[in-house]
C-alpha positions as a printed NumPy array, in Angstrom:
array([[  1.615,  13.963,  -1.535],
       [  3.321,  13.167,   1.761],
       [  6.996,  12.16 ,   1.576],
       [  7.875,   8.634,   2.679],
       [ 11.242,   7.928,   4.3  ],
       [ 10.817,   5.535,   7.226],
       [  7.927,   3.768,   8.888],
       [  7.624,   1.806,  12.122],
       [  4.312,   0.064,  11.806],
       [  2.045,  -2.691,  13.001],
       [  1.673,  -5.534,  10.482],
       [ -1.666,  -7.002,   9.358],
       [ -1.9  , -10.14 ,   7.185],
       [ -4.278, -10.908,   4.342],
       [ -3.24 , -14.475,   3.61 ],
       [ -4.612, -14.906,   0.092],
       [ -3.167, -15.126,  -3.417],
       [ -4.562, -13.198,  -6.379],
       [ -6.218, -10.494,  -4.284],
       [ -8.02 ,  -8.549,  -6.986],
       [ -9.071,  -4.931,  -7.014],
       [-12.76 ,  -5.833,  -6.748],
       [-11.993,  -7.567,  -3.444],
       [ -9.913,  -4.575,  -2.312],
       [-12.712,  -2.104,  -3.12 ],
       [-15.947,  -3.604,  -4.501],
       [-17.51 ,  -1.914,  -7.531],
       [-20.592,  -0.631,  -5.688],
       [-18.376,   1.84 ,  -3.785],
       [-16.779,   3.462,  -6.842],
       [-19.365,   6.237,  -7.124],
       [-17.475,   8.727,  -4.957],
       [-15.51 ,  11.417,  -6.8  ],
       [-13.12 ,  12.231,  -3.934],
       [ -9.992,  10.197,  -3.204],
       [-10.934,   9.881,   0.456],
       [-13.57 ,   7.906,   2.295],
       [-12.824,   4.551,   0.671],
       [-11.016,   2.997,   3.647],
       [-14.261,   1.99 ,   5.347],
       [-15.031,  -0.199,   2.326],
       [-11.618,  -1.909,   2.089],
       [-12.067,  -5.696,   1.645],
       [-15.739,  -5.036,   2.338],
       [-17.096,  -8.419,   1.27 ],
       [-14.422, -10.228,   3.315],
       [-14.903,  -8.01 ,   6.379],
       [-18.713,  -7.938,   6.55 ],
       [-21.691, -10.23 ,   6.103],
       [-24.447,  -9.185,   3.639],
       [-26.294,  -7.859,   6.721],
       [-23.339,  -5.583,   7.566],
       [-21.956,  -7.487,  10.57 ],
       [-18.21 ,  -7.98 ,  10.989],
       [-16.842, -11.395,  10.092],
       [-14.665, -12.203,  13.146],
       [-12.337, -14.564,  11.279],
       [-11.082, -11.931,   8.861],
       [ -7.779, -10.473,  10.032],
       [ -8.645,  -6.774,   9.761],
       [-11.588,  -7.318,  12.108],
       [ -9.323,  -8.663,  14.857],
       [ -8.214,  -6.298,  17.612],
       [ -4.495,  -7.13 ,  17.338],
       [ -4.421,  -5.677,  13.805],
       [ -6.32 ,  -2.449,  14.458],
       [ -4.225,   0.534,  13.44 ],
       [ -1.888,  -1.48 ,  11.21 ],
       [  0.079,   0.457,   8.599],
       [  1.886,  -2.485,   6.945],
       [ -0.14 ,  -5.016,   4.947],
       [  1.335,  -8.383,   3.95 ],
       [ -0.238, -10.643,   1.375],
       [  0.551, -13.303,  -1.202],
       [  1.419, -13.344,  -4.917],
       [ -0.297, -11.255,  -7.596],
       [ -1.715,  -8.667,  -5.221],
       [ -3.89 ,  -6.035,  -6.903],
       [ -4.795,  -8.053,  -9.996],
       [ -8.064,  -7.533, -11.862],
       [ -9.447,  -4.261, -13.168],
       [ -7.252,  -1.188, -13.186],
       [ -9.174,   0.908, -10.662],
       [ -7.127,   3.543,  -8.872],
       [ -9.69 ,   3.351,  -6.087],
       [ -7.852,   0.252,  -4.784],
       [ -4.759,   2.137,  -3.566],
       [ -7.032,   4.985,  -2.411],
       [ -8.895,   2.527,  -0.172],
       [ -5.672,   0.969,   1.139],
       [ -4.177,   4.359,   1.979],
       [ -7.402,   5.739,   3.448],
       [ -7.657,   2.702,   5.725],
       [ -4.178,   3.505,   7.073],
       [ -1.763,   1.262,   5.173],
       [  1.414,   2.954,   3.937],
       [  3.3  ,  -0.231,   2.94 ],
       [  2.11 ,  -3.346,   1.124],
       [  4.435,  -6.366,   0.996],
       [  3.863,  -9.296,  -1.354],
       [  5.883, -11.601,  -3.636],
       [  4.369,  -9.938,  -6.724],
       [  1.892,  -7.268,  -7.746],
       [ -0.261,  -6.595, -10.786],
       [  1.548,  -3.946, -12.851],
       [ -1.161,  -1.266, -12.907],
       [ -1.85 ,  -1.575,  -9.192],
       [  1.9  ,  -1.438,  -8.474],
       [  2.29 ,   1.783, -10.478],
       [ -0.802,   3.326,  -8.884],
       [  0.658,   2.747,  -5.422],
       [  3.598,   5.033,  -6.132],
       [  1.3  ,   7.711,  -7.529],
       [ -0.648,   7.7  ,  -4.277],
       [  2.137,   7.563,  -1.676],
       [  2.061,   3.835,  -0.905],
       [  5.277,   1.795,  -0.873],
       [  4.713,  -1.631,  -2.48 ],
       [  7.595,  -3.984,  -1.645],
       [  8.328,  -7.194,  -3.521],
       [  9.989,  -9.935,  -1.471],
       [ 10.516, -13.603,  -2.231],
       [  7.784, -16.071,  -1.319],
       [ 10.081, -17.448,   1.409],
       [ 10.619, -14.   ,   2.912],
       [  6.895, -13.231,   2.832],
       [  6.193, -16.586,   4.494],
       [  8.678, -15.627,   7.213],
       [  6.743, -12.405,   7.805],
       [  3.46 , -14.32 ,   8.05 ],
       [  5.019, -16.691,  10.599],
       [  6.421, -13.837,  12.685],
       [  3.105, -11.955,  12.56 ],
       [  1.393, -15.035,  13.956],
       [  4.05 , -15.698,  16.627],
       [  4.409, -12.168,  18.007],
       [  1.366, -10.22 ,  19.188],
       [  1.557,  -6.629,  17.981],
       [  4.226,  -7.537,  15.421],
       [  5.88 ,  -4.475,  13.917],
       [  8.263,  -3.79 ,  11.077],
       [ 10.677,  -0.939,  10.547],
       [ 10.664,  -0.052,   6.846],
       [ 13.457,   2.266,   5.718],
       [ 13.093,   3.524,   2.151],
       [ 16.363,   5.443,   2.273],
       [ 18.335,   2.265,   3.07 ],
       [ 15.858,  -0.103,   1.347],
       [ 15.653,  -2.344,   4.408],
       [ 12.985,  -4.084,   6.482],
       [ 13.764,  -4.986,  10.103],
       [ 11.978,  -6.14 ,  13.221],
       [ 12.821,  -6.309,  16.932],
       [ 13.565, -10.035,  16.702],
       [ 16.621,  -9.946,  14.443],
       [ 14.976,  -9.968,  11.03 ],
       [ 16.723,  -7.957,   8.318],
       [ 15.611,  -7.986,   4.671],
       [ 16.92 ,  -5.793,   1.885],
       [ 14.517,  -4.928,  -0.901],
       [ 15.056,  -3.613,  -4.396],
       [ 13.233,  -0.69 ,  -5.938],
       [ 13.586,   1.346,  -9.108],
       [ 15.478,   4.523,  -8.18 ],
       [ 13.053,   6.802, -10.031],
       [ 10.092,   5.451,  -8.045],
       [ 12.093,   5.547,  -4.822],
       [ 12.826,   9.244,  -5.348],
       [  9.148,   9.958,  -6.069],
       [  8.223,   8.608,  -2.63 ],
       [ 11.196,  10.12 ,  -0.78 ],
       [ 10.32 ,  13.56 ,  -2.15 ],
       [  6.549,  13.127,  -1.893],
       [  6.018,  13.664,  -5.612],
       [  3.266,  12.435,  -7.882],
       [  3.181,  13.15 , -11.637],
       [  1.701,  16.607, -11.079],
       [  4.245,  17.428,  -8.367],
       [  7.061,  16.37 , -10.693],
       [  5.742,  18.7  , -13.397],
       [  5.355,  21.578, -10.939],
       [  9.068,  21.374, -10.144],
       [  9.497,  23.021, -13.551],
       [  6.83 ,  25.65 , -12.991],
       [  9.227,  28.564, -13.647],
       [ 10.32 ,  27.101, -16.991],
       [  6.702,  26.394, -17.95 ],
       [  5.702,  29.963, -17.083],
       [  8.637,  31.393, -19.074],
       [  7.733,  29.25 , -22.065],
       [  4.085,  30.302, -21.924],
       [  5.005,  33.98 , -21.616],
       [  7.362,  33.691, -24.61 ],
       [  4.553,  32.088, -26.642],
       [  1.912,  34.642, -25.667]])
């Protein structure tokens, strides 16, 4: 997994509460066995008509948000079924950071296991980000995981809190398997002693 330290990225809004995992990646696209290739189906039913044409009003279809790596949304992001495909789709689309007032627990945990930084801010702070995204074309944020700060070029500065264990996972680019492999020598010694 790729280490995460800092990101300067374009912000894209999805201004909805209770964004569930079926909206993030609809069930008909869960047949793939790889972790890649899901980005094209992200928010599929919000991005496309049943005939497959883009819905112009949806934010991710608008030119000013193409190439965004920071997603902002409202409370209870990632609720619904516990499909790990949801963070796979978000990451494959290009998002490295998701900011919301709250997240569903399983989705939140799955983000860390897949190299995505989910940041919880207050509803007022998230509203401020939505306002700034609307006011400034090409709005960008500087997210610093080492300092646990979010800044922009217009004077905004937010601190965010994060469990230190999860923070270290991202800073070092570790998932559960990577964490275990840090002890590979001890595991090998134990197995040889038991042979």
